[in-house]
C-alpha positions, 0 to 999 in steps of 0.5 A: 704619358709622363705629362699626365702622370706629373699632372696627377701628382701635382694635384695630389701635392696641391691638396696636401699643401693646402692641408698643411698651410690652409687648414681653415680653407681645407676644412670647408673643402675636405669633404667636397675634395675627398671624393676627388682624391679617391677618384684620382687614386683610382685613376692613378691605379688604372693608369699603371695598368693601361698606360705603362711602357711595355718596352722599357729596358728593365721591365718586370719578368714573368716565369713562365713567360706564357701559360696554357691552362685547361679550363678549371685547372689550377695555375701559378706564375711568378713576377720579378718586378725589377732585375736591377736597381730600378726601385726607390722609396717612391716606387709603387709596384704590384700585380693586377689580376682579374682572378687569383691571389698574390703574395709579395716577397721583396720584389717578387710577386707570386700569383696563384689560382686554385681553379681558373674559370675566367676565359679573359685574364692577363695579369699585369706586373708593374712598377711606377714612380712620378716620372716613369712607368714600366710593366709586363703582361702574362699571356694566359691561354685558357683552353677547353677540348671539344665536347664532341665532334660529329661528321656528316654529308651536307644535304645528302643521305644514301648513295653518292654518284661518281663524278658529282660534288658533295660537301663533307661537314665536321661540327665541333661542339664547345671548343676554346679557343677556336682560333687554335683549332685544326680540323682534318678531314680523312678518307680512310687514313689519308688526309684530304685537307686541313681547315682552321677558323678565323674566329678570335673568340676566347670562350667556347663556341661551336664551329662548323667546317666544310670540305668539297669532294668528288667521289670516284668508284675507288671511294665505294666502301671507304670510311670518311671521318674528321679530327679536331685538334687544339694546337696550343704550341710548345707551352701547351700539353705535350699531346695536343687534345684530339677528338675524332668523329664517328666514321661514315662508310660511303656508298658510291654508285658508278656506271659499269666499267669493262675489265677488258675490251676486244678490238681484234678479230677473233678467228675460230674453226668450225666445230670448235667452241667459242667463248666471249667474255664481257665481264664488268664491274659496276654499282649497282650490279650491272645486267648483260645483254648480247645481240648478234645479226643471226640469233639471240643469246641468254644474258650473262657476262660470258657467251659460249657456243659449244660447236661453231658453224659458219652461221656463227660468223659476224659481230657480237655486241655486249651491252652492260648497264645499270641506272648510272650508265651503259658500257658496250663492247663489240666482238668480230668473229670469223669462222674458218672451214674445217677440212678434217671431215673431207680428209676423213671422207677421202680416206674412208672412200679410198679404204672402201674402194680398196676393199671392193677391189680386193673382194672383186679380185678374189671372186674373179681370179683367186677362187676359180683358180684355186678350185681348178687346181684342187680337182686335178690333184684329186684325180691324180691322187685317186689314180695312184691309190687304185694301182694293182699290186701283184700277189706273191705265191 
């Protein structure tokens, strides 16, 4: 690099020497070589910017060292060309920029932009002489928050089916720089995953992010959405720009799931009531069908028999179904004989027998005896009442 620089200066020095000692020749060559001089000066200027040493020990320093600017906002930075005695009379220093203005105060250069609308800009502060070139560049990030963020399901509308795979899609419109964008998918307030783009484009672009999910019945009625955030680092805004999408409430269809299952034998006594519960949850709302070997029952989640008889003994099957699937549960019912009627019958028979015996005893023994005692007494009393009483004269 130093050889190229020295070669350029040698050409210019040769032209100046020719002008001093060979004026007649230079007059004939002046107009033909003036273009070459201008071209070389332009090359020299460009050479400072593109081929200088960025790792030199005493390189120019920018304050701040990095700029993060929202598109259209003003910005500024200061370049201190040299921190030590690195400049001499032959040293050239300046600040190369695409946009903005500069003002030089000694070895300090101020760069200002009233409204930064250039997406690709990186000012370069440099100094150089015949043997040495040194420079620093200012990293400028121009950002633009997303114009809008939309959320959708890819190639799907309407209810989802449990256990099937679906793709969530988050579309971020006109954001820059997209490589600093972080997109987060949410289920309610729970983050499902974060995605970033590998696109290095500095100007605004529209980027689409996708995430696959497999919904379950717990996702029915849950809101899904996405968030786009520009992570611009410590030099960026204290609150990173965030734009969220609208919420979409998911509808998930799933087959019936029983709230409880029965595998134990159910024993009930004759005359008592029987209630079998086959309640289930499902979307769409499921229908119930009860079957048994002896009779058919009305549909419903609960089967009730008010008074069980021995004929109700057996296996009962409940089928719960919707268009997604079917769940089945079986109930084995055993009916015990009731001895209460027999006991009551025996007691009634004994009581009746006692009553009959009392009546028969009364008719055969007590009444005749009672009547005989009554007649004898009556005769005795009659004789006593009719005894003669002597008269007193």
